[in-house]
PLY file of the C-alpha trace (Angstrom):
ply
format ascii 1.0
element vertex 91
property float x
property float y
property float z
element edge 90
property int vertex1
property int vertex2
end_header
-0.10 0.14 -0.09
1.69 3.59 -0.79
1.98 6.00 1.33
0.06 9.41 1.22
2.16 12.34 -0.32
1.68 15.54 0.83
3.25 18.19 -1.13
4.39 21.74 -0.46
2.55 24.19 -2.78
5.64 26.89 -1.90
8.71 24.47 -3.28
6.90 22.19 -5.07
8.60 19.27 -3.47
7.31 16.76 -0.39
6.94 18.51 2.74
9.79 17.97 5.52
7.97 16.31 7.74
4.21 16.13 8.85
2.50 14.29 12.32
-1.43 13.51 12.43
-3.00 13.60 16.12
-6.19 12.02 17.06
-8.85 13.61 18.81
-11.57 11.32 18.90
-14.05 13.31 20.91
-14.42 15.30 18.14
-13.70 12.09 15.65
-11.08 14.11 13.46
-7.60 14.12 12.69
-5.60 17.19 12.47
-2.24 16.69 9.80
0.65 19.33 10.79
2.84 19.86 7.91
6.08 21.46 8.70
8.36 22.59 5.37
10.65 25.57 5.26
10.81 26.37 8.40
6.98 27.01 8.56
4.27 24.92 9.55
0.63 24.41 7.97
-2.45 22.21 9.81
-5.25 20.92 8.14
-8.22 19.20 9.96
-10.09 15.88 8.47
-12.79 14.16 9.43
-12.80 10.44 9.74
-15.38 9.99 7.09
-12.60 12.57 5.32
-10.09 9.38 6.45
-12.47 6.54 5.52
-12.28 7.49 1.75
-8.86 8.09 2.03
-7.78 4.68 3.44
-10.16 3.20 0.57
-7.95 5.41 -1.95
-5.09 4.02 -0.95
-6.23 0.04 -0.75
-7.22 0.55 -4.16
-3.94 1.33 -5.39
-4.21 4.91 -5.86
-2.20 7.38 -5.26
-3.07 10.45 -2.96
-1.66 13.25 -3.08
-2.46 16.18 -0.70
-1.21 19.77 -0.68
0.63 21.79 2.50
0.89 25.43 2.36
-1.31 26.40 -1.05
-2.71 29.67 0.19
0.99 31.21 0.65
1.67 29.76 -3.01
-1.38 31.54 -4.32
-0.38 35.07 -6.21
-1.59 38.34 -4.53
-4.67 39.52 -6.30
-5.30 43.01 -7.38
-7.46 45.07 -5.67
-10.63 46.15 -8.01
-10.13 49.40 -9.35
-12.81 51.81 -7.77
-14.82 54.47 -9.86
-15.71 57.89 -8.62
-18.00 59.29 -11.94
-21.67 58.54 -11.45
-23.01 55.34 -12.57
-27.01 56.38 -13.12
-28.19 54.66 -9.77
-26.55 51.38 -11.59
-23.94 51.27 -8.60
-20.11 50.83 -9.68
-19.10 48.31 -12.12
0 1
1 2
2 3
3 4
4 5
5 6
6 7
7 8
8 9
9 10
10 11
11 12
12 13
13 14
14 15
15 16
16 17
17 18
18 19
19 20
20 21
21 22
22 23
23 24
24 25
25 26
26 27
27 28
28 29
29 30
30 31
31 32
32 33
33 34
34 35
35 36
36 37
37 38
38 39
39 40
40 41
41 42
42 43
43 44
44 45
45 46
46 47
47 48
48 49
49 50
50 51
51 52
52 53
53 54
54 55
55 56
56 57
57 58
58 59
59 60
60 61
61 62
62 63
63 64
64 65
65 66
66 67
67 68
68 69
69 70
70 71
71 72
72 73
73 74
74 75
75 76
76 77
77 78
78 79
79 80
80 81
81 82
82 83
83 84
84 85
85 86
86 87
87 88
88 89
89 90
């Protein structure tokens, strides 16, 4: 059975290390990825984990991405118009 692969969206390589902590009362696991001196966390419910387990058992490659928010380019701010729009609002 192949292990899940946790990729770093910033450096485009597998993360340096990761941990999983189980929270039975919440029926969830918290995954923490460590890479390039930072950490990122993700919460998966036990239902999510059933889907991951089934995918691994069927031989599928399971890949997840950490630090995706850091890898996204900043979106440009929309331009504002100060002219009269005839009651239609800014466009």
